[in-house]
N, C-alpha and C positions, 0 to 999 in steps of 0.2 A: 423578546430580542432585545435584552438586556447581553447577552452575549456577545462581543463584538469578531464576526470574519472575515478576517484580513489576513492572506497572506500572497502579498504584493501581485497578485498575478497578473493587474494592469501596468504595473509599472515593468515586469520582467517582461513580460510581452512586447511591449512597446519600445524596450532595450536592444531586445531582438530584431524588431522590427525595422531599428535605425540600423543596426548590425550587417545587417541584408542589404543596407546601402555605399554605409559609410566608408567604403573603400577604394571607390572612385578618383580615377584621378584621367586631369584635362594633359595635353601635350599642345606644345606651343610649336607651328610648322616651320622653317624654311620655305622660298618660295618652289622648291623641287618637293613637296610635301612629307620635307625627312624632319621627323619630331627633334628638337634641338632641346627642350628644355620639361620637363614634368610638373607638374602642378597640380598638389591635394588637392582635391575638393571638401572645403569646409561643411559640417551636418551642424544644425544647432537646434534643439526642439525651444519654440518659442513661436509664438505668429508673425508672420511677412511684415506685419508691420512695423513690432518693434525691431527688426532686423533691419527696415528700409532703414528705421529713425536713427539706430544706430552707424550705419555704412554713412550717413548724414553728416552726422555728430565724429568732429575728426576728437570730441576726445577721447573715443571709444576707439577700440581694436578691432574692427572689422573688417574684413576686404574680400572681394568678388575674384571668384564663384564662391558664395556659398547658398546649401540649398537649408530650407525651414519647416519644421517636422509641425503640427501644429494636433491636439484633439481635438473634432466640432463636436464631436456625439456620443453616446455612449444609447442603445438601444437592446431592449430584449427582441429575441429573435423567435418569434414564436413557431416558427418552422424546424427546427429542433430538439422543442421541446419534448419527452416521452419518460412514460414509467415518472410519472412525478412525484408519487407516493411513497413506493419503494425502496432503501440504501440496497447498495450494492454493497458486496463481503469482499475483502482480501486479505491473502495472511500477512501481518507482521509482525515486526519485530519479538524473538522470544523476551519475555518479561524478568522478572532480576533470579526468579528462581526457574527457569530455563523453558518456561508452561510458552506453546504457540499462542499468539492471539490476534486475532480477529480484526482491521480498522474497517470500520461502520461510516462508508463512505456516503452522505446523501445526494443524490444527483444531482450535479451545479446546475447553473441558472446561464442559460445559449445567451450572449450576449455580443453585437456588434460595435466594434468602435469604429468611427469616421473620421480615417485622419486626412487631414489636409497638407501637399508636401507644395511650397514655390522655389522653383531651381531663377536663381538670381547669377546673371554672369553680366562682363562687362564687353565681350568680342560675342557673335552666335556664332562662329566657330567651335568658343567654348559649349554654346548651348546644346547643339548638335551630338558636342561626343557625350553630355552627360545624359541627355537622352537615349541615347544610342546603348549605354549602356547598362541601363535598365528594364526599355522598353521591350526585347526581344527573348529577357527571361521573364515576363511578366503576362504571358499572351494563355490565359488571360487575367494568370493568378500564381503565388508562392504558397509555400507550405515552410510555416515555424514549427518544428516538433519541441518540445517544452515538457513537462512529468507533472506529474502530481505532488504539488506542495508535499515538504520535507514532515513537515506537522503533523501528517495521518499517520507519518510512522510504519509505512509498510517496510514489506522483507525484502523485497524486490523496488527497481523503479519504474515506474506504468509511465508510458509514453502516452503525451495526445500530441495532437497534430491540429495547428491553427490554419483557417485559408484564409491567404491574405488577397483580395481581390482587388482589382486594380480598375479604377473605368473605363478607363481607355481613353480616356480626352487629357489633350493637351490644351491648354489654355493661353497665349500667348498675348502677352500685355507690352507692345513696343513704343517707347516713347514718343510722343507725335508732338508736344508742345510744351518747350522745352525752352529754359534760358542760356545764353551762354557760362553761365559761370554753374548750369547743372551737369552734375557726370551722366552718360552716356549708361544704362546699363537695360538688359532686356530682361526681361519678367516671366514665365511657363505656368501657369498654374493647373494642379491634378488632382487625385484623392484617391485612397484605399480605405479599404474594409477588411476591419480582422476578425473575422470570428473567431474570436473567445470562449471561455466558460469564467465563473467567477464560482467561487464554493462556497457555500455555510461552513459553518465548524463540524466539529465530530462530535457525532451521537455518539453515545456511551453504547459500545455491541455487549450483549451481557447474554453468553451461551445459555440453552438448554441443555443439565445435566445431567438430569430426571422428567422421564413423562410417566405418569400416574395414567392408567386406564383400569376403567369401572367396566366388567362386563356380566349383561345381562340374560338370564333365561329366556325363553322368546317362548309364548305360550303355542301352538301350530294354528290355533284354531282362532288366535287376540287378529284383529282386527289392523294392520299395522296405520289407519289415518290414525291412534293416539303413538306413535312410536316415539312422544315424549312421555308418556302419562308411562312408568314401570309397572304400574300397579297391574292396568290393563293390558301390558306383555308377558310380562313375569308368569312362567308357571308352575311356580311358588307365590302367593300373596300375603303369608304372614314367615317371618321376613318374607321380603324380596328376595329369589335366587339369586346370588353376586358372584364373584366372582374381582378381585381385585391384583394389581397390576403391576410393578412398576421395576421399569425400560432406565436403566443408568449406564452412563459413560466413564463410569470409574471401576481401574481393572477389578477383576476377580479370578481368583484358581479355584477349579476345579478337580484336576486333578498332578499327581507328582509324581512323575518315575526319577528313580535314583540306580547309581552306580559309581563304586568306587574302583581303582586299579585293577580290583582282583576279582571286582563279582560283576554279574550282566543286569542288565535294566531292571529293577522292579519298581512296584507298585506297590503305594504304600498310602491309607485314608490319611490314619492317624498319627504314627510315628512313624519319619525315618532316622537313619541314623547314621551320620559320615566319620570316616577318621580323620582327624588331623593331619596324622603321620602320610597321607596318601590322598593322591588327588581324588577329585570328586566332581561329576558331575548329575546336575539337577535338569531334567526336562520339566517344565513347567505346564501345564494346560489350562485353557479360563479364557478370558475375551475382555476384549479393549487391549491387548498389547500393544498395536502400533499408535496406539496414543500414549504411551504410557513414558513418560519423561525422564523416572526414578526408581530405581527397586534400594530396598533396605533389609538388614535383618534390623529386631531387636531384641535384646536380649541384656541380663545385669551383671554377666560374667561371662558374654562372647563376644569380640570385634574384632572387626580386622583388621591388619596392620595397618599402619599407618594413618588411618582414616579416624578424621573424629566425629562427635557427635550431635548430629544434624535435627534443628526443630524441623519436622514437619506439617504445616499449619495446610490446609484444604475444608470448603465448604462442608467436609464431612464430619473435622473436627481434629483435636490433634493428637499427636502422634509424635515418639523418640524414634530417632535411629541412625544406624551406620551406613554408610552410602556401599554400595557393590552395586554400581552399574556398570563400572568399567570391565566386571568381572559377565556380562549378560549381554547372548545379541540375542535380539527379538528379532525370528523368523518368516513370521506372520502374523495377524490380527489374534490370536488362538493357541502361539506356541512361543517361546521362547528358552533358550537353554543358559544354564546356568553353572561355570567351572570356575573350580576352585584346586590351586596350588596349593603342594601341600603345605604345611606352616600358614596357609594364608590367614590362618585365626590365632588371638593369643588367645589361654582361658580353654575350658572343656564346660560342658553344661548344654542346656535345650536356647534356642529360639525362633523366633517366627521370623518367616519372610512376609516382606513388604513389599506391594507394586504402588505408584501414584502415581496421577497426574492432575489436570484442572479441577477435575469434576469430584474428586477425593482418592482413597485406599483402599486397597482390599487386601488380604493378608492368610494365609496358606491355611485350612483350618488345625488342629495342632502343633506342636512342636518340632521341630528336625533336633534333633539331640546330636554332638561332636563328641568326640571322645579322644584320646591322644591311642 
């Protein structure tokens, strides 16, 4: 618990609670019940005893009517506890390289904030108006809408709705024994329960980019109760027959179709020849193009016009290239088209086509040749 988890949840929800009430206005009426004067009711965040002291103390500038709000307790709400262990994942804002992130939010702790409200007025008619202002809308609760704290860096604001439950009771404390120098005032006490949440600090979400799998051959006569003993299960015991397979989230190329303005699409696995003086279109086939965020060419003597050399750093290593993302249209997870206008490149020679995402980068087998 060395990391502080502080996201202003209590302060923000109490600010919203006060804001839900603090636009109350009471009117002073004539004998015909016509409003002649409107008075804004003051809301203060302080215990009732402090407010009453400030009213009595003439050096203080607190006048009636006034409503005091005070926190009495905060308690965990076990009825709203769910999924205590597993976190939730939400899309986060892209990082500096444009790669999408996931925000790992550990499920927050449900808490109930008990809030007392004391209404102090000089006239009973003022009290009636204040009560009539909020009671009809708290039957039996209101909803405060707020969002997951900004510190979690979500791509979109996620709304949280907190129920504010009124206890349904108004306790009058009318003065009985007062002296002639005491000011008459009417006091009504009530309370609310705010059902809200407290968040834990963000735990770093580590994506899984590669999944390694070992597949073992099984003898049809083997007893499956020894399922964890490869020597018993394998039909080949020296060495155990197995296949190793890796599933990766990094992009990869399988085939490349191409054409120029005067030729049809053709397939060439080893060497593709383009003409710098003509329009060139490529269709690349492969995997994980939907998650590919950048496309590059890598060459010593060929570069796109106006594109600076970029150093690409991923978990699979480092490579340098020129960005051609604006020339690429991703069709689906397995196909993308690359279109190059005449004179897109400066220089002639060979270059590699590279695709990159947070999991790594992949390149086309063989070189692409470009000539004048």
